[in-house]
TILO-385002 format. One record per residue (C-alpha): residue number from 1; x, y, z. Coordinates in nm, 4 decimals. Layout:
BEGIN
{num=NUM | xx=X | yy=Y | zz=Z};
...
//
This chain:
BEGIN
{num=1 | xx=-4.5073 | yy=3.4534 | zz=6.3552};
{num=2 | xx=-4.8030 | yy=3.2879 | zz=6.1974};
{num=3 | xx=-4.8906 | yy=2.9171 | zz=6.2262};
{num=4 | xx=-4.7286 | yy=2.8262 | zz=5.8925};
{num=5 | xx=-4.3985 | yy=2.9818 | zz=5.9917};
{num=6 | xx=-4.4075 | yy=2.7974 | zz=6.3167};
{num=7 | xx=-4.4741 | yy=2.4776 | zz=6.1371};
{num=8 | xx=-4.1827 | yy=2.5303 | zz=5.8912};
{num=9 | xx=-3.9538 | yy=2.6151 | zz=6.1881};
{num=10 | xx=-4.0675 | yy=2.3000 | zz=6.3634};
{num=11 | xx=-4.0020 | yy=2.0936 | zz=6.0538};
{num=12 | xx=-3.6619 | yy=2.2493 | zz=6.0150};
{num=13 | xx=-3.5863 | yy=2.1662 | zz=6.3772};
{num=14 | xx=-3.7033 | yy=1.8103 | zz=6.3216};
{num=15 | xx=-3.4756 | yy=1.7754 | zz=6.0183};
{num=16 | xx=-3.1840 | yy=1.9118 | zz=6.2216};
{num=17 | xx=-3.2475 | yy=1.6768 | zz=6.5045};
{num=18 | xx=-3.2729 | yy=1.3808 | zz=6.2640};
{num=19 | xx=-2.9601 | yy=1.4797 | zz=6.0990};
{num=20 | xx=-2.7813 | yy=1.5128 | zz=6.4270};
{num=21 | xx=-2.9114 | yy=1.1697 | zz=6.5325};
{num=22 | xx=-2.7705 | yy=1.0190 | zz=6.2152};
{num=23 | xx=-2.4368 | yy=1.1845 | zz=6.2607};
{num=24 | xx=-2.4225 | yy=1.0638 | zz=6.6225};
{num=25 | xx=-2.5079 | yy=0.7086 | zz=6.5288};
{num=26 | xx=-2.2473 | yy=0.7079 | zz=6.2571};
{num=27 | xx=-1.9857 | yy=0.9083 | zz=6.4477};
{num=28 | xx=-1.7114 | yy=0.6487 | zz=6.4436};
{num=29 | xx=-1.7681 | yy=0.5682 | zz=6.0767};
{num=30 | xx=-1.7519 | yy=0.9394 | zz=5.9886};
{num=31 | xx=-1.4388 | yy=0.9716 | zz=6.2054};
{num=32 | xx=-1.2702 | yy=0.6833 | zz=6.0263};
{num=33 | xx=-1.3502 | yy=0.8380 | zz=5.6888};
{num=34 | xx=-1.2180 | yy=1.1775 | zz=5.8002};
{num=35 | xx=-0.8932 | yy=1.0124 | zz=5.9097};
{num=36 | xx=-0.8715 | yy=0.8343 | zz=5.5685};
{num=37 | xx=-0.9396 | yy=1.1636 | zz=5.3934};
{num=38 | xx=-0.6646 | yy=1.3309 | zz=5.5951};
{num=39 | xx=-0.4325 | yy=1.0411 | zz=5.4846};
{num=40 | xx=-0.5171 | yy=1.0957 | zz=5.1257};
{num=41 | xx=-0.4497 | yy=1.4667 | zz=5.1560};
{num=42 | xx=-0.1157 | yy=1.3844 | zz=5.3152};
{num=43 | xx=-0.0336 | yy=1.1490 | zz=5.0264};
{num=44 | xx=-0.1187 | yy=1.4240 | zz=4.7722};
{num=45 | xx=0.0992 | yy=1.6670 | zz=4.9610};
{num=46 | xx=0.3909 | yy=1.4191 | zz=4.9407};
{num=47 | xx=0.3329 | yy=1.3775 | zz=4.5761};
{num=48 | xx=0.3465 | yy=1.7554 | zz=4.5416};
{num=49 | xx=0.6674 | yy=1.7646 | zz=4.7542};
{num=50 | xx=0.8236 | yy=1.5044 | zz=4.5221};
{num=51 | xx=0.7333 | yy=1.6990 | zz=4.2138};
{num=52 | xx=0.8748 | yy=2.0290 | zz=4.3571};
{num=53 | xx=1.1964 | yy=1.8547 | zz=4.4643};
{num=54 | xx=1.2280 | yy=1.7194 | zz=4.1090};
{num=55 | xx=1.1808 | yy=2.0648 | zz=3.9626};
{num=56 | xx=1.4323 | yy=2.2043 | zz=4.2114};
{num=57 | xx=1.6876 | yy=1.9321 | zz=4.1047};
{num=58 | xx=1.6251 | yy=2.0154 | zz=3.7332};
{num=59 | xx=1.6846 | yy=2.3912 | zz=3.8065};
{num=60 | xx=2.0031 | yy=2.3138 | zz=3.9955};
{num=61 | xx=2.1269 | yy=2.1048 | zz=3.7007};
{num=62 | xx=2.0411 | yy=2.3832 | zz=3.4603};
{num=63 | xx=2.2318 | yy=2.6247 | zz=3.6824};
{num=64 | xx=2.5358 | yy=2.4022 | zz=3.6770};
{num=65 | xx=2.5118 | yy=2.3684 | zz=3.2916};
{num=66 | xx=2.4691 | yy=2.7320 | zz=3.2447};
{num=67 | xx=2.7607 | yy=2.8080 | zz=3.4820};
{num=68 | xx=2.9646 | yy=2.5622 | zz=3.2797};
{num=69 | xx=2.8599 | yy=2.7284 | zz=2.9564};
{num=70 | xx=2.9458 | yy=3.0770 | zz=3.0960};
{num=71 | xx=3.2962 | yy=2.9575 | zz=3.1926};
{num=72 | xx=3.3457 | yy=2.7839 | zz=2.8606};
{num=73 | xx=3.2469 | yy=3.0978 | zz=2.6635};
{num=74 | xx=3.4513 | yy=3.3281 | zz=2.8761};
{num=75 | xx=3.7397 | yy=3.1137 | zz=2.7580};
{num=76 | xx=3.6309 | yy=3.1572 | zz=2.3929};
{num=77 | xx=3.6101 | yy=3.5323 | zz=2.4412};
{num=78 | xx=3.9524 | yy=3.5433 | zz=2.5929};
{num=79 | xx=4.1033 | yy=3.3504 | zz=2.3035};
{num=80 | xx=3.9180 | yy=3.5785 | zz=2.0519};
{num=81 | xx=4.0729 | yy=3.8808 | zz=2.2228};
{num=82 | xx=4.4095 | yy=3.7188 | zz=2.2203};
{num=83 | xx=4.3809 | yy=3.6891 | zz=1.8414};
{num=84 | xx=4.2571 | yy=4.0566 | zz=1.8259};
{num=85 | xx=3.9145 | yy=3.9572 | zz=1.6998};
{num=86 | xx=3.7135 | yy=4.1913 | zz=1.9225};
{num=87 | xx=3.3959 | yy=4.1555 | zz=1.7092};
{num=88 | xx=3.4060 | yy=3.7753 | zz=1.7717};
{num=89 | xx=3.4820 | yy=3.8374 | zz=2.1395};
{num=90 | xx=3.1846 | yy=4.0802 | zz=2.1674};
{num=91 | xx=2.9516 | yy=3.8180 | zz=2.0031};
{num=92 | xx=3.0736 | yy=3.5579 | zz=2.2512};
{num=93 | xx=3.0241 | yy=3.8094 | zz=2.5431};
{num=94 | xx=2.6637 | yy=3.8622 | zz=2.4183};
{num=95 | xx=2.6175 | yy=3.4898 | zz=2.4321};
{num=96 | xx=2.7606 | yy=3.4921 | zz=2.7873};
{num=97 | xx=2.5061 | yy=3.7602 | zz=2.8802};
{num=98 | xx=2.2258 | yy=3.5283 | zz=2.7736};
{num=99 | xx=2.3707 | yy=3.2460 | zz=2.9766};
{num=100 | xx=2.4009 | yy=3.4721 | zz=3.2832};
{num=101 | xx=2.0414 | yy=3.5951 | zz=3.2471};
{num=102 | xx=1.9305 | yy=3.2341 | zz=3.2217};
{num=103 | xx=2.1377 | yy=3.1396 | zz=3.5162};
{num=104 | xx=1.9871 | yy=3.4258 | zz=3.7308};
{num=105 | xx=1.6371 | yy=3.3027 | zz=3.6321};
{num=106 | xx=1.7107 | yy=2.9344 | zz=3.7184};
{num=107 | xx=1.8824 | yy=3.0299 | zz=4.0455};
{num=108 | xx=1.5703 | yy=3.2263 | zz=4.1425};
{num=109 | xx=1.3503 | yy=2.9339 | zz=4.0494};
{num=110 | xx=1.5767 | yy=2.6901 | zz=4.2373};
{num=111 | xx=1.5712 | yy=2.9085 | zz=4.5449};
{num=112 | xx=1.1885 | yy=2.9351 | zz=4.5257};
{num=113 | xx=1.1671 | yy=2.5608 | zz=4.4923};
{num=114 | xx=1.3970 | yy=2.5098 | zz=4.7849};
{num=115 | xx=1.1862 | yy=2.7395 | zz=5.0047};
{num=116 | xx=0.8706 | yy=2.5548 | zz=4.8978};
{num=117 | xx=1.0346 | yy=2.2228 | zz=4.9752};
{num=118 | xx=1.1342 | yy=2.3413 | zz=5.3214};
{num=119 | xx=0.7807 | yy=2.4744 | zz=5.4030};
{num=120 | xx=0.6064 | yy=2.1647 | zz=5.2526};
{num=121 | xx=0.8394 | yy=1.9348 | zz=5.4461};
{num=122 | xx=0.7556 | yy=2.1043 | zz=5.7720};
{num=123 | xx=0.3860 | yy=2.0971 | zz=5.6913};
{num=124 | xx=0.3916 | yy=1.7273 | zz=5.6007};
{num=125 | xx=0.5894 | yy=1.6442 | zz=5.9148};
{num=126 | xx=0.3288 | yy=1.8286 | zz=6.1247};
{num=127 | xx=0.0469 | yy=1.6660 | zz=5.9377};
{num=128 | xx=0.1972 | yy=1.3211 | zz=5.9933};
{num=129 | xx=0.2332 | yy=1.3845 | zz=6.3691};
{num=130 | xx=-0.1316 | yy=1.5184 | zz=6.3794};
{num=131 | xx=-0.2664 | yy=1.2122 | zz=6.1919};
{num=132 | xx=-0.0687 | yy=0.9759 | zz=6.4064};
{num=133 | xx=-0.1979 | yy=1.1442 | zz=6.7213};
{num=134 | xx=-0.5584 | yy=1.1443 | zz=6.5684};
{num=135 | xx=-0.5301 | yy=0.7724 | zz=6.5036};
{num=136 | xx=-0.4253 | yy=0.7045 | zz=6.8545};
{num=137 | xx=-0.7150 | yy=0.9106 | zz=6.9875};
{num=138 | xx=-0.9500 | yy=0.7254 | zz=6.7464};
{num=139 | xx=-0.8261 | yy=0.3969 | zz=6.8838};
{num=140 | xx=-0.8894 | yy=0.5189 | zz=7.2266};
{num=141 | xx=-1.2403 | yy=0.6433 | zz=7.1392};
{num=142 | xx=-1.3197 | yy=0.3055 | zz=6.9750};
{num=143 | xx=-1.1972 | yy=0.1192 | zz=7.2857};
{num=144 | xx=-1.4137 | yy=0.3460 | zz=7.5035};
{num=145 | xx=-1.7112 | yy=0.2930 | zz=7.2735};
{num=146 | xx=-1.6678 | yy=-0.0869 | zz=7.2901};
{num=147 | xx=-1.6447 | yy=-0.0793 | zz=7.6646};
{num=148 | xx=-1.9575 | yy=0.1442 | zz=7.7010};
{num=149 | xx=-2.1462 | yy=-0.0776 | zz=7.4570};
{num=150 | xx=-2.0569 | yy=-0.3836 | zz=7.6725};
{num=151 | xx=-2.1567 | yy=-0.1963 | zz=7.9850};
{num=152 | xx=-2.4871 | yy=-0.0931 | zz=7.8241};
{num=153 | xx=-2.5456 | yy=-0.4601 | zz=7.7227};
{num=154 | xx=-2.4815 | yy=-0.5797 | zz=8.0740};
{num=155 | xx=-2.7045 | yy=-0.3056 | zz=8.2206};
{num=156 | xx=-2.9778 | yy=-0.4005 | zz=7.9745};
{num=157 | xx=-2.9515 | yy=-0.7673 | zz=8.0592};
{num=158 | xx=-2.9523 | yy=-0.6821 | zz=8.4300};
{num=159 | xx=-3.2581 | yy=-0.4647 | zz=8.3928};
{num=160 | xx=-3.4228 | yy=-0.7308 | zz=8.1711};
{num=161 | xx=-3.3532 | yy=-0.9964 | zz=8.4307};
{num=162 | xx=-3.4938 | yy=-0.7791 | zz=8.7095};
{num=163 | xx=-3.8003 | yy=-0.7211 | zz=8.4974};
{num=164 | xx=-3.8288 | yy=-1.0978 | zz=8.4299};
{num=165 | xx=-3.7811 | yy=-1.1755 | zz=8.7923};
{num=166 | xx=-4.0603 | yy=-0.9416 | zz=8.8889};
{num=167 | xx=-4.2839 | yy=-1.0929 | zz=8.6271};
{num=168 | xx=-4.1993 | yy=-1.4426 | zz=8.7522};
{num=169 | xx=-4.2810 | yy=-1.3471 | zz=9.1150};
{num=170 | xx=-4.6060 | yy=-1.1932 | zz=9.0061};
{num=171 | xx=-4.6962 | yy=-1.5167 | zz=8.8129};
{num=172 | xx=-4.5987 | yy=-1.7213 | zz=9.1237};
{num=173 | xx=-4.8235 | yy=-1.5173 | zz=9.3532};
{num=174 | xx=-5.1128 | yy=-1.5508 | zz=9.1084};
{num=175 | xx=-5.0627 | yy=-1.9305 | zz=9.0978};
{num=176 | xx=-5.0513 | yy=-1.9422 | zz=9.4833};
{num=177 | xx=-5.3651 | yy=-1.7324 | zz=9.4995};
{num=178 | xx=-5.5452 | yy=-1.9570 | zz=9.2494};
{num=179 | xx=-5.4375 | yy=-2.2645 | zz=9.4324};
{num=180 | xx=-5.5501 | yy=-2.1227 | zz=9.7696};
{num=181 | xx=-5.8909 | yy=-2.0455 | zz=9.6185};
{num=182 | xx=-5.9215 | yy=-2.3930 | zz=9.4748};
{num=183 | xx=-5.8353 | yy=-2.5407 | zz=9.8118};
{num=184 | xx=-6.0965 | yy=-2.3303 | zz=9.9832};
{num=185 | xx=-6.3475 | yy=-2.4377 | zz=9.7215};
{num=186 | xx=-6.2666 | yy=-2.8015 | zz=9.7824};
{num=187 | xx=-6.3103 | yy=-2.7615 | zz=10.1621};
{num=188 | xx=-6.6397 | yy=-2.5797 | zz=10.1220};
{num=189 | xx=-6.7661 | yy=-2.8591 | zz=9.8874};
{num=190 | xx=-6.6606 | yy=-3.1207 | zz=10.1406};
{num=191 | xx=-6.8350 | yy=-2.9504 | zz=10.4318};
{num=192 | xx=-7.1474 | yy=-2.9034 | zz=10.2150};
{num=193 | xx=-7.1303 | yy=-3.2740 | zz=10.1218};
{num=194 | xx=-7.1088 | yy=-3.3783 | zz=10.4907};
{num=195 | xx=-7.3910 | yy=-3.1490 | zz=10.6004};
{num=196 | xx=-7.6114 | yy=-3.2779 | zz=10.3113};
{num=197 | xx=-7.5363 | yy=-3.6353 | zz=10.4155};
{num=198 | xx=-7.6294 | yy=-3.5804 | zz=10.7840};
{num=199 | xx=-7.9571 | yy=-3.4128 | zz=10.6890};
{num=200 | xx=-8.0530 | yy=-3.6969 | zz=10.4530};
{num=201 | xx=-7.9797 | yy=-3.9672 | zz=10.7144};
{num=202 | xx=-8.1847 | yy=-3.7831 | zz=10.9814};
{num=203 | xx=-8.4747 | yy=-3.7566 | zz=10.7456};
{num=204 | xx=-8.4638 | yy=-4.1307 | zz=10.6773};
{num=205 | xx=-8.4547 | yy=-4.2222 | zz=11.0464};
{num=206 | xx=-8.7447 | yy=-3.9871 | zz=11.1261};
{num=207 | xx=-8.9402 | yy=-4.1448 | zz=10.8364};
{num=208 | xx=-8.8820 | yy=-4.4861 | zz=10.9964};
{num=209 | xx=-9.0136 | yy=-4.3690 | zz=11.3383};
{num=210 | xx=-8.6633 | yy=-4.3421 | zz=11.4880};
{num=211 | xx=-8.6037 | yy=-4.0285 | zz=11.6718};
{num=212 | xx=-8.2583 | yy=-3.8840 | zz=11.6484};
{num=213 | xx=-8.3226 | yy=-3.6205 | zz=11.9143};
{num=214 | xx=-8.1548 | yy=-3.6404 | zz=12.2484};
{num=215 | xx=-8.3326 | yy=-3.7528 | zz=12.5715};
{num=216 | xx=-8.6428 | yy=-3.5626 | zz=12.6825};
{num=217 | xx=-8.6664 | yy=-3.3757 | zz=13.0081};
{num=218 | xx=-8.9044 | yy=-3.6538 | zz=13.1421};
{num=219 | xx=-8.6369 | yy=-3.9113 | zz=13.0583};
{num=220 | xx=-8.3653 | yy=-3.7163 | zz=13.2446};
{num=221 | xx=-8.5953 | yy=-3.6732 | zz=13.5534};
{num=222 | xx=-8.6832 | yy=-4.0366 | zz=13.5641};
{num=223 | xx=-8.3123 | yy=-4.1287 | zz=13.5443};
{num=224 | xx=-8.2351 | yy=-3.8920 | zz=13.8403};
{num=225 | xx=-8.5193 | yy=-4.0469 | zz=14.0503};
{num=226 | xx=-8.3957 | yy=-4.3975 | zz=13.9912};
{num=227 | xx=-8.0461 | yy=-4.2904 | zz=14.1093};
{num=228 | xx=-8.1993 | yy=-4.1589 | zz=14.4460};
{num=229 | xx=-8.4346 | yy=-4.4516 | zz=14.5079};
{num=230 | xx=-8.3050 | yy=-4.6917 | zz=14.7820};
{num=231 | xx=-8.2125 | yy=-5.0300 | zz=14.6697};
//
């Protein structure tokens, strides 16, 4: 596989991943639409059932009318035979045959409609149960999604508060460190000021001929001698 083929494959993979991400993000909306679509299909099925039932009713009524026509014309044929008019009786019999053929056709259509009604009724009943069960599951999924969204929000806030707490503690430590440094600087400046003051005073005393040194060895020896001398 050359580089171009690999790039095309990578792009296709990216498109698929993007498509899956969109589907996942809109899963509940898609699910709701699919349930609505199923409901619309069910409605159309019920409309079809109503139409087939209407056709079955019409076929049954035609069968009743044809059966009535057959019985009525059989009476006509019988009366024609009673009068010895066989030709007329045969003509009526021919008409009866047409009615019977029509009756057979309408009965077949009626039976076909009846079978379709039975099958369609069963299919609609099953579809209604499936849609009802699906809606219940959708409600459960939505409730679970809401709970998980709330849990995620709580977890995010908790994580955010931990992060903010760590940031606050770090800021507090930096403030303490800065304050400690300032305090040390103030103490050092104070010590330097005191030392500088002592040196300045000593210099002034020495300039005035006043010694700031302690007693000399000679002074200490004289003091000792004076203590030992008898009074």
